[in-house]
TIZATOR-637816 format. One line per field, with one value per residue (C-alpha): residue number from 1; residue in three letters; x, y, z. Coordinates in Angstrom, 1 decimal. Example, Ala and Ser with C-alpha at 12.3 -4.5 7.8 and 13.67 -1.06 7.14 Angstrom:
2
pami <- [1_2]
nudo <- [ALA_SER]
east <- [12.3_13.7]
north <- [-4.5_-1.1]
up <- [7.8_7.1]
***
This chain:
347
pami <- [1_2_3_4_5_6_7_8_9_10_11_12_13_14_15_16_17_18_19_20_21_22_23_24_25_26_27_28_29_30_31_32_33_34_35_36_37_38_39_40_41_42_43_44_45_46_47_48_49_50_51_52_53_54_55_56_57_58_59_60_61_62_63_64_65_66_67_68_69_70_71_72_73_74_75_76_77_78_79_80_81_82_83_84_85_86_87_88_89_90_91_92_93_94_95_96_97_98_99_100_101_102_103_104_105_106_107_108_109_110_111_112_113_114_115_116_117_118_119_120_121_122_123_124_125_126_127_128_129_130_131_132_133_134_135_136_137_138_139_140_141_142_143_144_145_146_147_148_149_150_151_152_153_154_155_156_157_158_159_160_161_162_163_164_165_166_167_168_169_170_171_172_173_174_175_176_177_178_179_180_181_182_183_184_185_186_187_188_189_190_191_192_193_194_195_196_197_198_199_200_201_202_203_204_205_206_207_208_209_210_211_212_213_214_215_216_217_218_219_220_221_222_223_224_225_226_227_228_229_230_231_232_233_234_235_236_237_238_239_240_241_242_243_244_245_246_247_248_249_250_251_252_253_254_255_256_257_258_259_260_261_262_263_264_265_266_267_268_269_270_271_272_273_274_275_276_277_278_279_280_281_282_283_284_285_286_287_288_289_290_291_292_293_294_295_296_297_298_299_300_301_302_303_304_305_306_307_308_309_310_311_312_313_314_315_316_317_318_319_320_321_322_323_324_325_326_327_328_329_330_331_332_333_334_335_336_337_338_339_340_341_342_343_344_345_346_347]
nudo <- [UNK_UNK_UNK_UNK_UNK_UNK_UNK_UNK_UNK_UNK_UNK_UNK_UNK_UNK_UNK_UNK_UNK_UNK_UNK_UNK_UNK_UNK_UNK_UNK_UNK_UNK_UNK_UNK_UNK_UNK_UNK_UNK_UNK_UNK_UNK_UNK_UNK_UNK_UNK_UNK_UNK_UNK_UNK_UNK_UNK_UNK_UNK_UNK_UNK_UNK_UNK_UNK_UNK_UNK_UNK_UNK_UNK_UNK_UNK_UNK_UNK_UNK_UNK_UNK_UNK_UNK_UNK_UNK_UNK_UNK_UNK_UNK_UNK_UNK_UNK_UNK_UNK_UNK_UNK_UNK_UNK_UNK_UNK_UNK_UNK_UNK_UNK_UNK_UNK_UNK_UNK_UNK_UNK_UNK_UNK_UNK_UNK_UNK_UNK_UNK_UNK_UNK_UNK_UNK_UNK_UNK_UNK_UNK_UNK_UNK_UNK_UNK_UNK_UNK_UNK_UNK_UNK_UNK_UNK_UNK_UNK_UNK_UNK_UNK_UNK_UNK_UNK_UNK_UNK_UNK_UNK_UNK_UNK_UNK_UNK_UNK_UNK_UNK_UNK_UNK_UNK_UNK_UNK_UNK_UNK_UNK_UNK_UNK_UNK_UNK_UNK_UNK_UNK_UNK_UNK_UNK_UNK_UNK_UNK_UNK_UNK_UNK_UNK_UNK_UNK_UNK_UNK_UNK_UNK_UNK_UNK_UNK_UNK_UNK_UNK_UNK_UNK_UNK_UNK_UNK_UNK_UNK_UNK_UNK_UNK_UNK_UNK_UNK_UNK_UNK_UNK_UNK_UNK_UNK_UNK_UNK_UNK_UNK_UNK_UNK_UNK_UNK_UNK_UNK_UNK_UNK_UNK_UNK_UNK_UNK_UNK_UNK_UNK_UNK_UNK_UNK_UNK_UNK_UNK_UNK_UNK_UNK_UNK_UNK_UNK_UNK_UNK_UNK_UNK_UNK_UNK_UNK_UNK_UNK_UNK_UNK_UNK_UNK_UNK_UNK_UNK_UNK_UNK_UNK_UNK_UNK_UNK_UNK_UNK_UNK_UNK_UNK_UNK_UNK_UNK_UNK_UNK_UNK_UNK_UNK_UNK_UNK_UNK_UNK_UNK_UNK_UNK_UNK_UNK_UNK_UNK_UNK_UNK_UNK_UNK_UNK_UNK_UNK_UNK_UNK_UNK_UNK_UNK_UNK_UNK_UNK_UNK_UNK_UNK_UNK_UNK_UNK_UNK_UNK_UNK_UNK_UNK_UNK_UNK_UNK_UNK_UNK_UNK_UNK_UNK_UNK_UNK_UNK_UNK_UNK_UNK_UNK_UNK_UNK_UNK_UNK_UNK_UNK_UNK_UNK_UNK_UNK_UNK_UNK_UNK_UNK_UNK_UNK_UNK_UNK_UNK_UNK_UNK_UNK_UNK_UNK_UNK_UNK_UNK_UNK_UNK_UNK_UNK_UNK_UNK_UNK_UNK]
east <- [71.5_71.5_71.9_68.8_69.7_66.7_68.5_72.1_71.0_69.6_72.5_74.7_72.7_72.3_76.1_78.6_81.2_79.7_79.8_83.7_83.8_82.1_83.7_87.0_85.9_85.4_88.7_90.2_88.4_89.1_92.7_92.5_90.6_93.2_96.6_95.8_94.6_97.7_97.9_95.5_95.8_100.3_100.5_98.4_99.7_103.0_103.1_100.6_97.9_95.4_96.5_96.4_92.9_90.6_92.3_92.0_87.8_88.1_90.0_87.1_84.0_85.1_86.2_82.5_82.0_83.8_83.4_79.0_79.3_81.8_80.3_77.2_78.7_80.4_81.6_84.1_86.8_84.4_84.0_87.1_88.6_84.8_86.1_89.9_90.1_87.9_87.5_85.7_82.0_82.5_80.9_82.3_85.8_85.5_84.8_87.8_90.1_88.5_89.0_92.2_92.7_91.6_93.5_96.7_95.8_94.9_98.5_100.8_99.3_99.5_103.5_103.7_102.2_104.5_107.4_105.2_105.6_102.1_102.7_99.4_96.3_95.0_98.2_97.7_94.2_95.6_98.3_96.0_93.2_95.6_97.6_94.4_93.0_95.9_95.7_92.3_92.4_96.2_97.5_97.1_93.8_91.6_93.4_91.5_94.6_92.3_91.8_95.2_96.4_94.8_96.1_99.9_98.6_97.7_101.2_102.6_100.0_100.5_103.7_104.7_101.3_101.7_105.5_104.9_101.8_102.9_106.8_104.6_102.0_105.5_106.6_103.9_103.4_107.4_107.0_104.8_106.5_107.0_104.5_101.7_102.7_101.1_97.8_95.3_93.3_96.7_96.3_92.3_93.8_96.1_92.8_90.8_93.0_93.7_89.7_90.2_92.6_90.6_87.3_89.3_90.7_87.0_86.2_88.6_90.1_85.8_85.0_87.6_86.6_82.4_83.4_84.8_81.7_79.8_82.0_81.4_77.9_77.2_79.4_77.5_73.9_76.1_76.2_79.8_79.1_77.2_78.8_76.9_75.5_74.8_76.1_73.7_73.6_73.5_76.4_77.7_76.8_78.1_81.1_81.9_81.3_83.4_86.2_85.4_86.0_89.0_90.2_90.1_92.2_94.9_98.3_101.3_104.1_103.2_102.4_105.9_107.7_106.0_105.2_108.5_110.9_110.7_110.5_110.2_107.4_106.5_102.6_102.5_104.1_101.4_98.9_100.4_100.7_97.4_95.9_98.1_97.5_93.9_93.1_95.1_92.5_89.9_91.6_92.3_88.4_86.9_88.5_87.7_91.4_92.2_95.6_96.8_96.3_99.6_101.1_99.9_100.5_103.2_105.4_103.3_104.7_108.2_107.9_107.1_110.1_111.7_110.8_112.6_115.6_115.8_118.3_114.9_113.9_115.4_116.8_116.8_113.7_112.1_114.3_112.2_108.9_110.0_111.0_108.2_106.1_107.9_108.0_103.7_103.0_105.1_104.6_101.3_100.2_102.3_100.6_97.1_98.4_99.7_96.5_94.3_95.7_95.8_91.8_91.5_93.0_91.2_87.8]
north <- [122.9_119.1_117.8_115.5_111.9_112.0_115.8_114.2_111.5_114.2_115.5_113.0_111.7_115.1_116.2_114.6_116.6_115.8_111.8_111.8_114.1_111.7_109.0_110.3_110.9_107.5_106.2_108.4_107.6_103.6_104.9_105.8_102.8_101.2_102.0_103.1_100.2_98.9_101.7_100.6_97.0_97.0_96.7_93.9_92.1_92.4_90.7_88.0_89.3_88.5_87.2_89.5_88.5_89.1_92.0_93.8_92.7_93.7_97.3_97.4_97.3_99.9_102.3_101.7_102.6_105.4_107.0_107.4_107.2_110.4_112.1_112.4_113.2_116.2_117.1_119.8_118.5_118.2_121.6_122.8_121.1_122.5_126.3_125.6_126.3_128.1_127.1_130.4_130.8_128.8_125.2_124.0_125.0_124.6_120.8_120.7_121.4_119.6_116.8_117.5_116.8_113.7_112.3_114.1_112.4_109.0_109.2_110.2_107.6_104.5_105.9_105.9_102.5_100.6_101.5_100.7_104.1_105.3_108.4_110.4_110.6_113.2_115.8_114.7_115.5_119.0_119.4_118.7_120.9_124.1_123.3_122.5_126.1_128.2_126.9_128.3_131.5_131.4_132.8_132.6_134.2_130.8_129.5_130.5_131.4_130.7_127.7_126.8_127.4_124.8_122.3_123.2_123.2_119.3_118.2_119.5_118.2_114.8_114.0_115.4_114.6_110.9_110.6_112.1_110.3_107.2_107.4_108.0_104.6_102.9_103.4_102.8_99.7_98.4_97.2_94.0_90.9_88.2_85.7_89.2_88.8_85.1_86.4_85.6_88.9_90.9_90.0_90.9_94.5_94.3_93.7_96.4_99.3_98.1_98.8_102.1_102.8_101.7_103.7_107.3_106.3_106.3_109.1_111.8_110.7_109.7_113.3_114.8_113.3_113.2_117.6_116.6_115.0_118.0_120.5_118.7_118.9_122.7_123.1_121.3_123.0_126.2_126.8_127.6_129.7_128.0_128.5_125.8_122.1_118.9_115.8_113.7_110.3_108.5_109.8_108.7_105.1_104.9_106.9_104.7_101.4_101.8_103.1_99.8_98.2_99.5_98.6_95.0_95.1_95.4_96.6_93.8_96.5_98.4_96.6_95.7_98.4_99.8_97.0_95.0_97.3_100.5_99.4_95.6_95.7_93.8_92.7_95.4_98.3_97.2_98.5_101.2_102.8_101.9_103.7_106.5_106.9_106.5_109.4_111.4_111.2_111.6_114.7_115.8_115.2_116.6_120.0_120.4_120.0_117.7_115.4_112.5_109.3_108.1_110.2_110.0_106.3_105.7_108.9_107.0_103.7_105.6_106.7_103.5_102.1_104.9_104.5_101.4_101.8_105.0_102.5_100.4_102.7_101.8_105.6_104.6_103.5_106.6_109.3_107.2_108.3_112.0_112.1_111.1_113.2_116.6_115.9_115.1_119.1_120.3_116.9_116.6_120.0_120.6_117.7_118.9_122.4_120.5_118.3_121.2_123.8_120.2_119.6_123.3_123.6_120.6_121.6]
up <- [92.9_92.0_88.8_88.2_86.4_83.7_83.0_82.7_80.4_77.9_78.0_77.5_74.6_73.5_73.3_71.8_73.5_76.8_76.1_75.6_79.0_80.7_79.7_79.5_84.0_83.9_82.5_84.9_88.2_86.6_86.7_90.3_91.6_90.1_90.4_93.8_95.3_96.0_98.7_100.5_100.7_100.4_104.4_105.0_101.7_101.9_105.9_104.8_106.6_103.9_99.8_97.6_95.5_99.4_99.9_96.6_96.8_100.1_99.2_96.6_98.6_101.0_98.3_97.1_100.6_101.5_98.1_98.8_102.2_103.1_100.1_101.8_105.3_103.9_100.3_101.2_99.4_96.1_96.4_96.5_93.1_91.7_92.4_91.6_87.7_85.7_81.8_80.6_79.4_76.3_77.0_73.7_74.5_78.2_77.7_75.1_77.5_80.3_78.0_77.6_80.8_81.3_78.6_80.4_84.1_82.7_80.0_83.5_85.2_82.8_82.3_86.2_86.2_83.7_86.6_88.8_90.9_93.3_91.7_92.9_90.5_92.8_92.0_88.0_88.5_89.9_87.6_84.3_84.9_85.6_82.4_80.3_82.0_81.5_77.7_77.3_78.7_77.5_80.6_84.4_84.6_85.0_88.4_91.4_93.5_96.7_96.3_94.5_97.8_99.5_97.4_98.3_101.7_101.2_99.5_102.4_105.0_102.9_103.3_106.9_108.1_106.6_108.5_111.2_112.0_111.4_113.6_116.4_115.9_114.3_117.8_119.9_118.2_117.9_121.7_120.2_120.8_118.0_120.1_119.7_115.7_115.4_117.1_114.5_116.3_114.9_112.0_111.8_113.2_110.2_107.9_109.8_109.1_105.7_105.0_107.1_104.8_101.4_102.6_103.2_99.6_98.2_100.7_99.8_96.1_94.8_95.7_93.4_90.8_91.2_91.0_87.9_86.7_88.3_86.0_82.7_82.9_84.2_81.6_78.8_80.5_80.1_83.9_84.5_87.3_89.1_92.7_95.0_94.0_95.7_94.6_93.5_94.5_91.3_90.5_93.9_92.9_89.7_90.4_93.3_91.0_89.0_91.6_92.8_89.4_88.7_92.2_91.3_88.7_91.4_91.4_91.6_90.4_93.0_95.9_95.3_95.6_98.2_100.8_99.9_97.9_100.2_103.9_105.0_107.4_109.8_111.3_113.8_111.5_109.0_111.5_112.1_108.9_108.1_110.8_110.5_107.1_107.4_110.2_108.0_105.3_107.3_109.3_105.6_104.5_106.7_106.8_102.8_101.6_98.5_99.5_97.8_99.4_97.7_99.2_103.2_102.2_101.3_104.1_106.6_105.4_105.2_109.3_110.6_109.2_110.9_114.1_114.2_112.6_109.7_107.8_107.4_104.7_101.1_100.3_96.4_96.3_98.3_95.6_92.8_94.0_95.5_91.9_89.8_93.1_92.0_87.8_88.5_88.4_85.9_83.7_84.2_83.5_80.4_79.0_79.9_78.2_74.7_74.8_75.3_72.7_70.5_70.9_70.8_67.7_65.7_66.8]
***
């Protein structure tokens, strides 16, 4: 089942809570494109293969393409997110809880950006939804354990697979000589790797937020039990456009931390981290496991740095990022819970 555009417009115009929900969801997609843009382009900017403004524009284009085309090909990640929580049968209360979850994500992402930490909006989304579901059910009855376990798999997969693939690819390119670094063809190869990373970021993260978009529409239409759905083309275009707009804003602080402070990368190592990150995201997307693009890219950079010399990795920066990752689930979950309780008390 799908949602036609005119059906959405009718619901959007006639349901004020849905209007707020949609605006918050689009706001979260914008923030995701804004704060995750550096993860796709950080290496090609840090190594000088591409200047920041051109890299941001390139990432915006390939985010758009990845979100659009990969969703048409395979939407398993969207199904996992859609069925992860149950907000109940009361559409007003359910939409209120969904609004609370989106608010929690925006607050968490904005705070992380202020400190230049590449936190994961994917995990913030999962935590915010879970906290709101716990609030509306006053317990864990709204959590679908069979789908939630995929999130835990994704958490482990994104860190382990990203680091291991980065290490392997790093070893493979460490034999390049200084002369090879100056070849324009290698700059093009690194730009291609960054484009692939941006494409897969759109493919993975785009599906997560479109699943929430579908959930909001179904709740507003009193169809929370809808188990099978098809993401409509108009939604792909709208959401990919919003994500591309967010990507165009960029994120200099995060580029500085990941691309310069955490590991000092040469062009072969930058290329290796992009290729390994894109391959990890492609594998995760095809099997339907929602992983963090932030975790995949940063751990692949760590793996590449470690492949040459483990001392190349700045432990202080790594510890700071890991602390942010660990705090995302409880922190954003608590914000989602408290915000949902507040919103439900107001209505």
